C-alpha positions in Angstrom: 61.3 86.6 78.0 65.0 87.4 77.5 67.6 85.3 79.3 70.5 86.5 81.5 73.1 85.5 84.0 74.3 86.6 87.4 78.1 87.0 87.9 79.6 87.3 91.4 83.2 88.3 92.2 83.9 87.6 95.9 87.2 89.1 97.0 88.9 89.8 100.3 88.1 93.5 100.0 84.9 93.7 98.0 81.9 91.7 96.8 80.7 92.5 93.3 77.5 91.2 91.8 76.3 91.9 88.3 73.5 91.1 85.8 75.2 89.9 82.6 73.7 89.1 79.2 74.3 85.8 77.4 76.8 87.8 75.2 78.8 89.0 78.2 77.3 92.6 78.4 77.1 93.9 82.0 73.6 95.3 82.6 74.1 96.5 86.1 76.8 96.1 88.8 76.9 96.6 92.6 79.9 96.6 94.9 80.0 96.3 98.7 82.7 95.8 101.3 83.3 92.2 102.0 83.7 92.7 105.8 85.6 89.5 106.0 86.7 90.4 109.6 83.1 89.8 110.6 83.3 86.1 109.6 82.1 83.9 106.8 78.5 83.8 107.9 78.2 87.6 107.6 79.9 87.5 104.2 77.7 84.8 102.9 74.6 86.6 104.1 75.7 89.7 102.3 76.5 87.7 99.1 73.0 86.1 99.1 71.3 89.4 99.8 73.1 91.1 96.9 72.3 88.2 94.6 68.6 88.4 95.6 68.6 92.1 94.8 70.2 91.4 91.4 67.7 88.7 90.6 64.8 91.0 91.5 66.2 93.7 89.2 66.6 91.2 86.3 62.9 90.2 86.8 61.8 93.8 86.8 63.7 94.5 83.6 62.1 91.5 81.9 64.9 89.0 82.0 65.0 85.5 83.2 68.2 84.4 85.0 69.3 81.0 83.8 72.6 80.5 85.8 74.7 82.0 88.5 78.5 82.0 88.6 80.7 82.9 91.6 84.4 83.6 91.4 86.4 83.1 94.7 90.1 83.2 95.4 91.6 80.0 96.7 91.5 76.2 96.4 88.1 75.1 95.2 86.6 71.7 94.5 84.8 72.9 91.4 82.5 70.0 90.8 81.1 70.1 94.3 81.4 73.9 94.7 83.4 73.6 98.0 85.9 76.3 99.0 88.7 74.3 100.6 90.7 77.3 101.7 91.2 80.9 100.6 94.2 83.2 101.3 91.9 86.3 101.2 89.2 84.7 103.4 91.1 83.1 106.3 88.1 81.4 108.1 86.8 79.9 104.9 87.7 76.2 105.3 85.7 73.5 103.4 82.7 75.9 102.8 80.1 74.3 100.6 79.2 77.6 98.9 77.4 76.0 95.9 75.1 74.1 98.2 74.4 77.1 100.3 73.5 79.3 97.4 71.3 76.7 95.7 69.4 76.3 99.0 68.4 80.0 98.5 67.9 80.1 94.8 66.6 77.4 92.4 69.3 78.1 89.8 72.3 76.3 88.3 75.3 77.5 90.3 79.0 77.3 89.4 81.8 78.2 91.9 85.1 78.9 90.2 88.5 80.1 91.2 88.6 83.9 90.6 91.8 83.8 88.4 90.1 81.1 86.2 87.0 83.2 86.0 89.0 86.2 84.9 90.8 84.1 82.3 87.5 82.8 80.9 86.1 86.4 80.8 89.1 87.6 78.7 88.7 84.6 76.4 84.9 85.1 76.1 84.7 88.8 75.3 88.0 90.4 76.2 91.6 90.4 74.8 91.3 86.8 73.9 87.9 86.9 72.2 87.9 84.4 69.3 90.8 82.4 70.7 90.3 78.7 71.5 93.1 78.5 74.1 94.9 81.0 76.2 96.9 81.5 79.4 96.0 84.5 81.6 98.4 85.9 84.2 97.2 88.3 86.8 100.2 90.4 87.9 99.0 92.0 91.1 99.8 91.6 94.8 100.7 88.1 93.8 100.8 86.3 90.4 97.6 84.3 89.6 96.9 82.3 86.6 94.1 80.8 84.5 94.4 78.4 81.6 91.8 77.9 78.9 92.2 74.8 76.7 89.8 73.9 73.9 87.5 76.7 75.1 87.2 75.4 78.7 88.9 76.2 82.0 91.6 73.6 82.7 91.3 72.7 86.4 93.6 69.7 86.7 92.6 66.6 88.8 92.4 68.5 92.1 91.3 71.9 90.9 94.7 73.4 91.6 96.0 73.8 88.0 97.5 77.1 86.8 99.4 78.1 89.9 101.7 80.0 87.5 103.0 82.3 90.1 104.7 79.4 91.9 106.5 78.0 88.9 110.3 78.3 89.4 112.1 80.8 87.1 115.3 81.1 89.1 116.2 78.3 91.5 118.7 80.6 93.3 116.3 83.4 93.7 114.7 84.9 96.8 112.4 82.8 99.0 108.7 83.0 98.1 105.9 83.0 100.8 105.0 79.5 99.5 108.3 78.2 100.8 110.0 77.7 97.4 112.8 79.9 96.0 112.8 81.9 92.8 109.1 81.7 92.0 107.7 83.9 89.3 105.7 85.7 91.9 108.8 87.0 93.7 109.8 88.9 90.5 106.6 89.7 88.6 104.2 90.7 91.4 103.8 94.2 92.7 105.0 92.9 96.1 108.1 91.3 94.5 109.0 94.5 92.6 108.8 96.6 95.8 110.8 94.1 97.8 113.5 94.0 95.1 113.7 97.8 94.9 114.0 98.0 98.7 116.9 95.5 98.6 118.7 97.6 96.0 118.2 100.9 97.9 120.5 99.7 100.6 123.4 99.9 98.2 122.3 102.1 95.3 121.0 105.7 94.8 117.5 106.3 93.5 115.0 109.1 93.3 112.8 106.9 95.5 115.4 107.1 98.3 115.4 110.9 98.0 111.6 111.1 97.7 110.8 108.9 100.8 113.9 109.9 102.9 114.1 107.0 105.3 110.5 106.0 104.8 111.2 103.5 102.0 108.7 101.1 103.6 105.9 103.3 102.4 106.4 103.4 98.7 104.4 101.1 96.4 104.8 99.5 93.0 103.1 102.5 91.4 105.8 104.8 92.8 108.4 102.5 91.2 106.6 102.7 87.8 106.5 106.5 88.1 110.2 106.7 89.0 111.0 104.5 86.0 109.2 106.9 83.7 111.5 109.6 85.0 114.6 107.5 84.2 115.4 106.2 87.7 118.1 103.6 87.2 117.1 101.3 90.1 113.5 101.2 89.1 114.3 100.5 85.5 116.7 97.7 86.4 114.1 96.1 88.6 111.4 96.3 85.9 113.9 94.9 83.4 114.7 92.0 85.7 110.9 91.5 86.2 110.4 91.4 82.4 113.2 88.9 81.9 111.8 86.4 84.5 108.3 87.0 83.3 109.5 86.2 79.8 111.1 83.0 81.0 107.8 82.0 82.7 105.8 82.8 79.6 108.2 80.9 77.3 107.7 77.8 79.5 103.9 78.2 79.3 104.1 78.6 75.5 106.1 75.4 75.1 103.8 73.5 77.5 100.4 74.6 76.2 100.9 76.0 72.7 98.1 78.6 73.3 96.7 81.1 70.9 97.4 83.9 73.3 98.9 84.9 76.6 96.9 87.7 78.4 98.5 89.8 81.1 96.3 91.6 83.6 96.7 93.3 87.0 98.3 96.5 88.4 101.8 95.6 87.2 100.7 96.1 83.6 100.8 99.8 84.3 104.5 99.4 83.4 103.7 97.6 80.1 105.8 99.8 77.9 108.8 99.3 80.1 108.8 95.5 80.2 106.9 94.1 77.2 109.8 94.2 74.7 112.0 92.4 77.3 109.3 89.8 77.8 108.9 89.2 74.0 112.6 88.9 73.5 112.9 86.2 76.2 110.0 84.3 74.7 111.6 84.6 71.2 114.9 83.1 72.3 113.5 80.4 74.6 110.2 79.1 73.1 109.9 76.8 70.1 109.3 78.7 66.8 105.9 77.5 65.9 104.2 78.0 69.3 105.9 81.3 69.9 104.7 82.7 66.6 101.2 81.7 67.4 101.1 82.9 71.0 100.3 86.7 70.9 101.0 88.5 74.2 98.3 90.9 74.9 97.2 93.3 77.7 93.8 92.4 79.3 90.8 94.5 78.4 88.1 93.8 81.0 89.7 95.4 84.1 87.6 94.8 87.3 84.8 93.3 85.3 86.8 90.3 84.1 86.0 88.1 87.2 82.3 89.0 87.1 81.9 88.4 83.4 84.0 85.2 83.5 82.1 83.8 86.4 78.8 84.4 84.5 80.4 82.9 81.4 81.5 79.6 83.1 78.0 79.3 84.5 76.5 79.7 81.1 78.9 77.2 79.6 77.9 74.7 82.3 74.3 75.1 81.5 74.8 74.8 77.8 76.9 71.7 78.3 73.8 70.1 79.8 71.5 71.1 77.0 
């Protein structure tokens, strides 16, 4: 009988469950609303039901599932599979998710931070395929990070490594929601880009001001990117600033970890052509020659499947590590 994996991506908005081959191919995928407002018990019941359905399908199609991986946002004690806290799942405090899943299914289970899972997915079969070490930055509502060293996720001693979005790139910058000032997240996230544009609209003219006419609180990062493509000076200046600080952050990572690759994912990469040259120039002038020449900066390839595939991949790696 052929072997396979189950990958789970548990987010604040949706739960995704997929059957995945040992080579990272997605056989089937199902998505349902998380319904986090109903409480963690409802969410966990939903997750278990979706996993059970995926296992039944794998069995019908002649495959034996050998491991299950779950990607979850937040602080996780990986070895014990406990979710200490999650910004997207507010009532999830010290939830022993691994134990709860194993009670239902007699399978090896790995619970991993979602950004780490996505990084592993890109390393396994995505933009970083063939690389031994990489740093993956997710540029979305916030800035997440995952670090792969010597082919494995680097967790740090407390499982809190790779908080790349909360590294300081400008000590005199705006305050971040974490309490620090000048974090990478306040510049390179979609939220940060929109906030900076709104600050500038108070004193500068922009097509966004004309388009939204007093409703500037309604525009999103996508509107900024579209305005930049039309030559809007405010939007272009904010994206240029974002690229500069992102480049500083990446240069620091290149000097620290000497990775094969830096992979950028998330909605902000929609403005790739407007910022990538600025990023590369900052890395060129700030990072040491040998590591900067090694570290290719690439756009992620796996999209929404990165977390699913990566969660399955770390579970497979854990099983193989015990062989």
